[in-house]
C-alpha positions as CSV (number, residue, x, y, z in Angstrom):
1,M,9.4,-16.5,7.0
2,D,11.9,-13.6,7.4
3,F,14.8,-12.9,5.2
4,A,17.7,-14.8,7.1
5,E,15.4,-17.8,7.6
6,V,14.9,-18.3,3.9
7,P,16.3,-21.4,2.6
8,C,17.3,-19.9,-0.4
9,K,20.8,-20.9,-2.0
10,T,21.2,-17.4,-3.5
11,E,20.6,-13.7,-2.8
12,E,18.8,-13.9,-6.2
13,E,16.4,-16.8,-4.9
14,R,15.3,-14.6,-2.3
15,F,14.4,-11.4,-3.8
16,R,12.6,-13.4,-6.6
17,R,10.7,-15.3,-4.0
18,L,10.1,-12.0,-2.1
19,M,8.6,-10.6,-5.2
20,K,6.7,-13.3,-5.8
21,E,5.1,-13.0,-2.4
22,H,4.7,-9.5,-1.9
23,G,4.9,-7.9,-5.5
24,T,1.0,-7.5,-6.6
25,A,0.4,-6.4,-2.4
26,L,3.2,-3.5,-3.2
27,L,1.6,-2.5,-6.8
28,R,-1.7,-2.3,-5.5
29,L,-0.8,-0.1,-2.4
30,C,1.7,2.1,-4.7
31,A,-1.5,2.2,-7.4
32,M,-3.7,3.9,-4.9
33,Y,-0.9,5.6,-3.3
34,L,0.0,7.6,-6.5
35,K,-3.5,7.4,-8.2
36,D,-1.3,6.2,-11.0
37,I,-0.8,2.6,-12.8
38,S,2.5,3.3,-14.2
39,L,4.1,5.3,-12.0
40,A,2.5,1.9,-9.2
41,E,4.9,0.2,-11.6
42,D,7.9,2.1,-11.2
43,A,7.6,2.6,-7.5
44,V,7.4,-1.1,-7.0
45,S,11.1,-1.4,-8.9
46,E,12.4,1.1,-7.4
47,T,11.4,-0.6,-3.5
48,F,12.7,-3.6,-5.0
49,L,15.7,-2.1,-6.3
50,K,16.2,-0.6,-2.8
51,A,15.4,-3.7,-1.0
52,Y,17.9,-5.5,-2.6
53,K,20.8,-2.5,-2.1
54,A,19.5,-2.5,1.8
55,R,19.2,-6.1,2.5
56,D,22.2,-6.2,4.8
57,S,20.6,-3.7,6.6
58,F,17.5,-5.7,7.4
59,R,17.6,-6.5,11.2
60,E,14.6,-8.4,11.5
61,E,12.7,-6.0,14.3
62,S,9.9,-6.5,11.3
63,S,8.3,-8.7,9.2
64,E,9.9,-8.9,5.4
65,K,6.2,-7.3,4.4
66,T,6.4,-4.6,6.9
67,W,10.0,-3.6,5.9
68,L,9.0,-3.9,1.6
69,T,5.9,-1.7,2.7
70,S,8.0,0.6,4.4
71,I,10.6,1.0,1.4
72,A,7.2,1.5,-0.7
73,V,5.4,4.3,0.9
74,N,8.7,6.0,1.0
75,T,9.4,5.4,-2.4
76,C,5.7,6.8,-3.3
77,K,6.2,9.9,-0.8
78,D,9.2,10.7,-2.7
79,Y,7.3,10.0,-5.9
80,L,4.9,12.7,-4.8
81,R,6.9,15.3,-3.5
82,T,8.5,16.0,-7.1
83,A,7.7,19.0,-8.6
84,W,6.7,17.2,-12.0
85,F,4.3,15.0,-10.0
86,R,2.8,18.1,-8.4
87,R,2.0,19.6,-11.6
88,I,0.4,17.0,-13.6
89,D,-3.1,15.7,-13.2
90,R,-2.5,12.3,-12.6
91,R,-5.4,9.6,-12.1
92,I,-6.4,6.1,-12.5
93,T,-9.2,4.5,-12.6
94,P,-10.5,1.8,-10.3
95,D,-10.7,0.0,-13.6
96,D,-6.7,0.5,-14.3
97,L,-5.8,-1.4,-10.9
98,K,-5.3,-5.3,-11.2
99,E,-8.0,-7.4,-10.8
100,P,-8.6,-8.7,-7.2
101,T,-9.4,-12.9,-6.9
102,A,-12.7,-13.6,-7.9
103,E,-13.6,-14.0,-4.6
104,A,-12.7,-10.8,-3.5
105,R,-14.3,-8.7,-6.4
106,F,-16.9,-5.7,-5.7
107,P,-19.8,-5.5,-8.1
108,D,-18.9,-1.9,-8.6
109,D,-16.0,0.5,-8.1
110,T,-17.6,2.2,-5.7
111,V,-15.4,1.6,-2.5
112,T,-12.6,1.8,-4.2
113,R,-13.3,4.9,-5.5
114,Q,-14.6,6.3,-2.1
115,I,-10.9,5.3,-0.4
116,L,-9.3,7.1,-3.2
117,A,-11.3,10.2,-2.3
118,L,-10.2,10.2,1.0
119,P,-7.3,13.0,2.5
120,K,-3.7,11.6,2.1
121,K,-3.6,11.0,5.8
122,H,-6.6,9.1,5.9
123,R,-6.2,7.1,2.8
124,E,-2.9,5.7,3.5
125,V,-4.0,4.1,7.3
126,I,-7.0,2.4,5.3
127,L,-4.4,1.0,2.6
128,L,-1.6,-0.1,5.2
129,R,-4.6,-1.5,7.8
130,F,-6.6,-3.1,5.2
131,Y,-4.7,-3.1,1.9
132,Q,-1.5,-4.4,3.3
133,E,-3.1,-5.9,6.8
134,M,-0.3,-4.4,8.9
135,D,-1.2,-3.9,12.2
136,I,-1.5,-0.2,13.9
137,R,1.9,-0.6,16.1
138,D,3.6,-1.4,12.5
139,I,1.8,1.5,10.9
140,A,2.7,4.1,13.7
141,L,6.5,2.7,12.8
142,L,6.5,3.1,9.3
143,L,4.8,6.5,9.6
144,K,6.4,7.7,12.5
145,I,3.2,9.1,14.4
146,P,2.1,7.5,17.5
147,E,-0.3,4.8,17.6
148,G,-3.3,6.6,19.3
149,T,-2.5,8.6,16.1
150,V,-3.4,5.6,13.9
151,K,-6.0,4.8,15.6
152,S,-7.2,8.2,15.2
153,R,-6.9,8.3,12.0
154,L,-8.6,4.9,10.7
155,S,-11.6,5.8,13.1
156,R,-12.3,9.2,11.4
157,A,-11.2,7.4,7.9
158,K,-13.6,5.0,8.6
159,E,-16.3,7.3,9.3
160,K,-16.1,9.5,5.8
161,L,-16.6,5.9,4.5
162,C,-19.4,5.0,6.4
163,K,-21.3,8.0,5.6
164,T,-20.1,8.3,2.0
165,L,-21.1,4.3,1.6
166,E,-24.4,4.9,3.9
167,R,-26.7,3.4,0.8
168,W,-24.3,1.8,-1.1
169,Y,-24.7,-1.6,-0.7
170,F,-28.4,-2.0,0.6
171,D,-29.8,0.5,-1.9
172,E,-31.2,-2.9,-4.5
173,E,-34.6,-2.4,-3.6
């Protein structure tokens, strides 16, 4: 359901719905992007503030999820560019992330740690594709890169993850 089609009476109700529907996913994305849960919370708040201020410019060329994810990724990139952020070694452990639902929970944090260890350009396409469930076209638009580049980054990221996780799942003999 798109922003303009939502049967809400006020802008406040619309944004409450957006925060309820997308807040947790954006927080997980920002936490993995920034590797800091506190900064991620700030980034999500700032994302919704920017979205509220830009609500009239939402042209429905993409879904609300893609629009909010784009704002969140750009907010995270802004945080990473600051001189303060570059001087501080800020890391989170997977234990600091919000707990996933019971059926999505892994027996350990190995996968998350390996995703966080990927180079930024590979980590961001993995997060957008598999955590935000965005398609190749939307990722390319969001990152302003060709679809072929997205595909090759995904392929390389998966190769790296396969190598590092090769025996992780089946080593319980």
